[in-house]
N, C-alpha and C positions, 0 to 999 in steps of 0.2 A: 397673840391682840389681830380684831381683824384690820384688813387693808384702809386705809386715810381715805378721804374722799381729797384728793390733790383738785378738783373743780367743785362749784356748788352743784355742777349736771350728772355727776356721781353720785348723790345723793339719793337721787329715785332710783337709778340702774341696782345701786348695793340694796335696799330695801329691798326691791322683791328679789333677787335672788339670797337674801339671807331668810328671811322671810319665806318662801318657799324651802327653805332647807332648814325651817325650824332655830334659827338661829337667834335666840332671842337676846344675848350679849353683844352680837353683831349690831343687830337694832337699836339695842340702848346708845350704843357706841357710836353712831350718827347725831345723836343728840349732845348739849351742852349739859353739863351739870345741871343746872337751873332750869334748862329748858321744857317748853310746855306743850302736852299731845293733848287734841280734845278727842276725847273719846264718849261714848253715847252714854256713859253714867255722869259725865262733866271732865272738867280741865285735870289731866295727871299730869303734875308738877315736881319736877326733880328726877333724879335714876331711879330709885327706888318705885316710885307710881308710875314712870314710864314702863319697868320694866313687869312692873304686875300687869298693867295692861296688857301687855305684847305677850307676857305668857296668859294670859288668859284670852286674846284674841286666835293664838297659835294652838291654841289645845285639842281643836277640832280640826288640826292640819288641811287649813283650808290651802286654797292655789292663786296664786295672785297672775295678774299676767302683767306685763307691760302697756302702759298706753302710752300716746302721744303728748311727749314733752311738749311745754311752750317755751316760747323763748326767754331765758332768764334773762332778771332787769338787775342791774347791778347799780349801787350806790356805796364807792369806798370799799370798806371790808362788809357791805352786809348787799345779800342777795336774795332778789323774789323767785323761787320755783314755785313750778304749777305743771301739773299733766293732767289733762284728758282723759276719761277711762272711756271704757268701751261702752261700759252701761249709763252714761253720759253726763255722769257726775263728775266733778274738780278737785284737784287736789290745791293746796294753795301752803306753801313753807317759805319761808326767812331762813334761811341759813349766814352764818358770821365767818370771818376767816380767820382762824385760830393766830396765837401765836408764833405758831412753827410752818403757818402757811397752807393747813390745810380748811376744811370746812365742815362743817360741822349746822344740823338742826338749832334754830333758837324756839323756832314757834311753828307746830304745822298742824292744819285743819286740813284732816284727809276727804272731808267730805263738805265743802265752801257748797257746792252748788248740785243741784241735777237730784 
């Protein structure tokens, strides 16, 4: 089992490490079972669809570079995370604290701007 995110800020760092390792299951573990990931083909909702999206994305073994993490905004058990990438694009994610205190993304918009 991949290391869980104990802070919402961990999610972006884990994403880059797991994507560069080709770890599809580790990426899927960053999302709630009913999470939504926006993709060029439209929203991928739920574990099966998110797994398929990452399988396609990682097929060509792209390299991911950490961007500039923006300050996290928290409201109770929700957190808004965002990263400005080197190409000027911006990611925006909503994370939720799980019953065990760890964090997972509920909504992921990898290209909110740029």
